C-alpha positions as CSV (number, residue, x, y, z in Angstrom):
1,M,-21.8,15.6,-36.5
2,R,-20.6,19.2,-36.7
3,R,-17.5,20.2,-34.8
4,A,-17.9,22.9,-32.2
5,Y,-15.7,25.8,-32.4
6,F,-15.5,29.4,-30.8
7,K,-15.9,32.4,-33.0
8,N,-14.0,34.6,-30.4
9,N,-10.8,33.4,-28.9
10,W,-11.5,35.3,-25.6
11,I,-14.5,33.0,-24.9
12,A,-12.3,29.9,-25.1
13,A,-9.7,31.6,-22.9
14,L,-12.4,32.6,-20.4
15,V,-13.5,29.0,-20.2
16,V,-10.1,27.4,-19.5
17,A,-8.9,30.2,-17.3
18,P,-10.1,28.9,-14.0
19,Q,-8.5,25.5,-14.7
20,L,-5.2,27.1,-15.7
21,L,-5.3,29.3,-12.7
22,I,-5.8,26.2,-10.4
23,I,-2.9,24.4,-12.2
24,F,-0.6,27.5,-11.8
25,V,-1.4,28.2,-8.2
26,F,-1.3,24.6,-6.8
27,F,1.2,22.9,-9.2
28,Y,3.5,25.2,-11.1
29,W,4.1,27.8,-8.4
30,P,4.9,25.4,-5.7
31,T,7.3,23.5,-8.0
32,T,9.2,26.7,-8.9
33,Q,9.4,27.7,-5.4
34,A,10.7,24.2,-4.4
35,L,13.4,24.4,-7.2
36,Y,14.4,27.9,-5.9
37,W,14.7,26.6,-2.3
38,A,16.6,23.6,-3.3
39,F,19.4,25.7,-4.7
40,T,19.5,28.2,-1.8
41,F,19.8,28.2,2.0
42,E,16.4,29.2,3.3
43,Q,16.4,30.6,6.7
44,P,14.1,28.9,9.2
45,W,12.5,32.1,10.3
46,G,12.8,34.2,7.2
47,G,15.3,36.7,6.3
48,G,16.2,36.0,2.7
49,N,18.0,33.2,0.8
50,E,21.6,32.5,0.2
51,W,22.7,30.8,-3.0
52,A,24.0,27.3,-2.3
53,G,24.1,25.6,-5.7
54,F,24.2,21.8,-5.4
55,E,25.2,21.9,-1.7
56,N,21.8,20.8,-0.5
57,F,21.8,17.8,-2.9
58,R,25.4,16.9,-1.9
59,M,24.4,16.9,1.8
60,I,21.4,14.8,1.2
61,L,23.0,12.2,-1.1
62,T,25.9,11.7,1.3
63,D,23.4,11.0,4.2
64,D,23.0,7.4,5.1
65,R,19.6,8.1,6.6
66,Y,18.3,9.4,3.3
67,W,19.5,6.3,1.4
68,Q,17.7,4.3,4.1
69,S,14.5,6.1,3.3
70,I,15.0,5.4,-0.4
71,R,15.3,1.7,0.3
72,V,12.3,1.7,2.6
73,S,10.2,3.6,0.0
74,I,11.2,1.1,-2.6
75,V,10.2,-1.9,-0.5
76,Y,6.9,-0.2,0.5
77,A,6.2,0.7,-3.1
78,A,6.8,-2.8,-4.4
79,G,5.0,-4.5,-1.5
80,A,1.8,-2.3,-1.6
81,T,1.6,-2.4,-5.3
82,I,1.8,-6.2,-5.7
83,L,-0.5,-6.9,-2.8
84,S,-3.1,-4.3,-3.8
85,M,-3.2,-5.3,-7.5
86,G,-3.4,-9.0,-6.6
87,M,-6.3,-8.6,-4.1
88,A,-8.1,-6.2,-6.5
89,L,-7.8,-8.6,-9.4
90,I,-9.2,-11.5,-7.3
91,L,-12.1,-9.4,-6.1
92,A,-12.8,-8.2,-9.7
93,V,-12.9,-11.8,-11.0
94,F,-15.4,-12.8,-8.4
95,A,-17.5,-9.7,-8.8
96,D,-17.5,-10.1,-12.5
97,R,-19.4,-13.4,-12.3
98,Q,-23.2,-13.1,-12.4
99,L,-23.9,-14.3,-9.0
100,R,-26.8,-13.5,-6.8
101,G,-26.3,-10.2,-5.2
102,Y,-23.2,-9.3,-7.2
103,K,-24.1,-5.6,-7.5
104,Y,-24.0,-5.3,-3.8
105,Y,-20.5,-7.0,-3.8
106,R,-19.2,-4.4,-6.3
107,I,-20.6,-1.5,-4.3
108,G,-19.0,-2.9,-1.1
109,A,-15.7,-3.4,-2.8
110,I,-15.7,0.2,-4.1
111,W,-16.5,1.9,-0.8
112,P,-13.1,1.7,0.9
113,Y,-11.6,4.1,-1.6
114,A,-13.7,6.9,0.0
115,V,-11.9,6.4,3.3
116,A,-9.2,9.0,4.0
117,A,-5.6,7.7,4.6
118,P,-5.3,8.9,8.1
119,A,-8.5,7.1,9.0
120,V,-7.1,3.9,7.4
121,G,-4.0,4.4,9.4
122,L,-5.9,4.7,12.7
123,A,-8.0,1.6,11.9
124,F,-5.0,-0.6,11.0
125,R,-3.1,0.8,13.9
126,F,-5.8,-0.6,16.3
127,I,-6.0,-3.9,14.3
128,F,-2.3,-4.6,14.5
129,N,-1.8,-3.2,18.0
130,P,0.1,-6.0,19.8
131,S,-1.7,-5.4,23.1
132,A,-5.2,-4.3,22.2
133,G,-6.1,-5.3,18.7
134,I,-6.7,-8.6,16.9
135,M,-2.9,-9.3,17.0
136,S,-3.1,-9.4,20.8
137,Y,-4.9,-12.8,20.6
138,V,-1.9,-14.0,18.4
139,N,0.6,-12.7,20.9
140,A,-1.3,-14.4,23.8
141,A,-0.9,-17.8,22.0
142,F,2.6,-17.0,20.7
143,P,4.2,-14.5,23.0
144,G,6.5,-11.8,21.2
145,F,5.2,-13.0,17.8
146,W,4.1,-9.5,16.7
147,D,5.5,-6.1,17.9
148,P,5.5,-3.3,15.4
149,I,6.3,-0.9,18.2
150,L,9.9,-2.3,18.5
151,N,10.4,-4.4,15.4
152,G,11.0,-2.4,12.3
153,D,10.1,-5.2,9.8
154,H,6.8,-5.7,11.5
155,A,6.0,-1.9,11.3
156,L,6.9,-1.7,7.7
157,L,4.8,-4.8,7.0
158,M,1.9,-3.2,8.8
159,V,2.2,-0.1,6.8
160,I,2.4,-2.0,3.5
161,I,-0.8,-3.9,4.3
162,A,-2.6,-0.7,5.2
163,G,-1.4,1.1,2.0
164,A,-2.4,-1.8,-0.1
165,W,-5.9,-2.0,1.4
166,K,-6.3,1.7,0.6
167,Q,-5.6,1.2,-3.0
168,V,-7.6,-2.1,-3.5
169,A,-10.9,-0.4,-4.2
170,Y,-9.3,2.0,-6.8
171,N,-7.6,-0.9,-8.6
172,F,-10.9,-3.0,-8.3
173,I,-12.7,-0.4,-10.4
174,F,-10.4,-0.6,-13.3
175,F,-10.0,-4.4,-13.3
176,L,-13.7,-4.9,-13.1
177,A,-14.2,-2.3,-16.1
178,G,-11.5,-4.2,-18.0
179,L,-13.2,-7.6,-17.4
180,Q,-16.6,-6.3,-18.4
181,S,-15.1,-4.9,-21.6
182,I,-14.0,-8.4,-22.7
183,P,-16.7,-9.8,-25.1
184,R,-18.8,-12.5,-23.4
185,S,-18.7,-14.5,-26.7
186,L,-15.0,-15.1,-26.2
187,I,-15.7,-16.5,-22.6
188,E,-18.5,-18.5,-23.9
189,A,-16.5,-20.0,-26.8
190,G,-13.8,-21.1,-24.3
191,A,-16.4,-22.7,-22.1
192,M,-17.9,-24.6,-25.0
193,D,-14.4,-25.8,-25.9
194,G,-14.1,-27.3,-22.4
195,A,-11.8,-24.8,-20.8
196,T,-12.2,-24.5,-17.0
197,V,-12.7,-21.2,-15.2
198,L,-9.0,-20.9,-14.4
199,R,-8.0,-21.8,-18.0
200,R,-10.3,-19.2,-19.4
201,M,-9.0,-16.6,-17.0
202,G,-5.3,-17.4,-17.9
203,D,-5.6,-17.7,-21.6
204,I,-8.4,-15.2,-22.4
205,Q,-9.1,-12.7,-19.6
206,L,-5.6,-11.9,-18.3
207,P,-4.0,-11.4,-21.7
208,L,-6.8,-8.9,-22.7
209,L,-6.4,-7.1,-19.3
210,A,-2.8,-6.2,-20.1
211,P,-3.5,-2.5,-21.0
212,T,-5.4,-2.2,-17.7
213,F,-2.6,-3.9,-15.7
214,F,-0.1,-1.5,-17.2
215,F,-2.2,1.6,-16.3
216,V,-2.9,0.4,-12.8
217,L,0.8,-0.4,-12.3
218,V,1.9,3.0,-13.2
219,I,-0.7,4.7,-11.0
220,N,0.0,2.4,-8.0
221,I,3.7,3.0,-8.1
222,T,3.4,6.7,-8.3
223,D,0.9,6.7,-5.6
224,S,3.0,4.5,-3.3
225,F,5.9,7.1,-3.4
226,T,3.7,10.2,-3.2
227,D,0.5,9.5,-1.3
228,S,1.7,7.4,1.8
229,F,2.2,10.3,4.2
230,G,-1.2,10.1,6.1
231,I,-0.9,6.3,6.7
232,V,2.8,6.5,7.9
233,D,2.0,9.6,10.1
234,T,-1.0,8.0,11.9
235,M,0.5,4.5,12.3
236,T,4.2,4.7,13.1
237,G,5.5,8.2,12.7
238,G,8.4,7.0,10.7
239,G,9.5,4.6,13.4
240,P,10.8,2.4,15.0
241,A,14.3,3.5,14.2
242,R,13.2,5.1,11.0
243,A,12.1,1.7,9.7
244,T,9.0,3.3,8.1
245,N,10.6,6.7,7.3
246,L,9.5,6.9,3.7
247,M,10.9,9.6,1.4
248,V,7.6,11.6,1.4
249,Y,7.5,11.5,5.2
250,K,11.1,12.4,5.6
251,I,10.4,15.6,3.6
252,Y,7.7,16.4,6.1
253,V,9.9,15.7,9.1
254,D,13.0,17.6,7.8
255,G,11.0,20.6,6.6
256,F,8.3,21.1,9.2
257,Q,9.9,19.6,12.3
258,G,13.5,20.2,11.6
259,L,12.9,23.5,9.8
260,D,15.3,22.6,7.1
261,Y,13.3,24.1,4.2
262,S,16.1,23.9,1.7
263,G,16.9,20.3,2.4
264,A,13.2,19.3,2.3
265,A,12.9,21.1,-1.0
266,A,15.8,19.3,-2.5
267,Q,14.4,16.0,-1.3
268,S,11.1,16.8,-2.9
269,I,13.0,17.5,-6.3
270,I,14.7,14.2,-6.0
271,L,11.5,12.4,-5.3
272,M,9.9,14.0,-8.3
273,F,12.7,13.0,-10.7
274,L,12.6,9.5,-9.2
275,V,9.0,9.2,-9.9
276,I,9.4,10.5,-13.4
277,A,12.3,8.0,-14.0
278,L,10.2,5.0,-12.9
279,T,7.3,6.1,-15.0
280,V,9.6,6.4,-18.1
281,I,11.1,3.0,-17.4
282,Q,7.7,1.6,-17.2
283,F,6.6,3.1,-20.5
284,R,10.0,2.2,-22.1
285,Y,10.2,-1.4,-21.2
286,I,7.0,-2.7,-19.8
287,E,4.6,-1.1,-22.3
288,R,6.5,-3.1,-25.1
289,K,4.9,-6.3,-23.7
290,V,1.4,-4.8,-23.6
291,H,-0.8,-5.7,-26.6
292,Y,-3.7,-3.2,-27.3
293,T,-6.7,-4.7,-29.0
């Protein structure tokens, strides 16, 4: 097979130019502006910037409410990641079996990923409504059992469940693809040796899914920190008492409602470096235990 190449460099540049333009306009330019605002005092209604150095970062890192948002974000990321990956793996294992109508099961499990985060938030807000949703029947049997409007732990659990449900379909696709890439001869050999379904899954399938696990873990943790705004905004608005005020939502509140553009920019820089640090840690320590075949 002959390798394709361009005789003129300007043709290659013309082909990649639209993609480079999109990356610059929507990624690099906003990032440089956020860096500039993070080290200056941006006036709420314009009028120029005043150099501030690390003052914005000092004010943020000495604010107890910001550290609370970090703790809440970590709890949300851990809970949503574990729950979504666990549910997706169970669904993928069942869908991988050649049962009657298994193709329809796969399609049904993939569809939820097409639902926008605000729509997911609205649906789960109704489901977990203590007076009108399904939980109203639970409260009727056990008065005061569920109240995410006043109880911060209930509200955070509700957001975690909604965020995990949103990611299940995405994780399901990769887990199912990973299971289907495992040679059937290995599964059949285990069955001929007398291994049960659970034994085959624990000794053959799960170890061979390690690369998929690692990829899905990195994506889910990153997504939990950066793509939870729509769910929080429609379900709780960061409340009650800032119990669900995740880092990404606090950036929006401080920047667009509090008009603290410089502080919000500094928070976005901290969030960016936090996500980078978590990704580096995962590649540095977790990937060592991953065996690629």
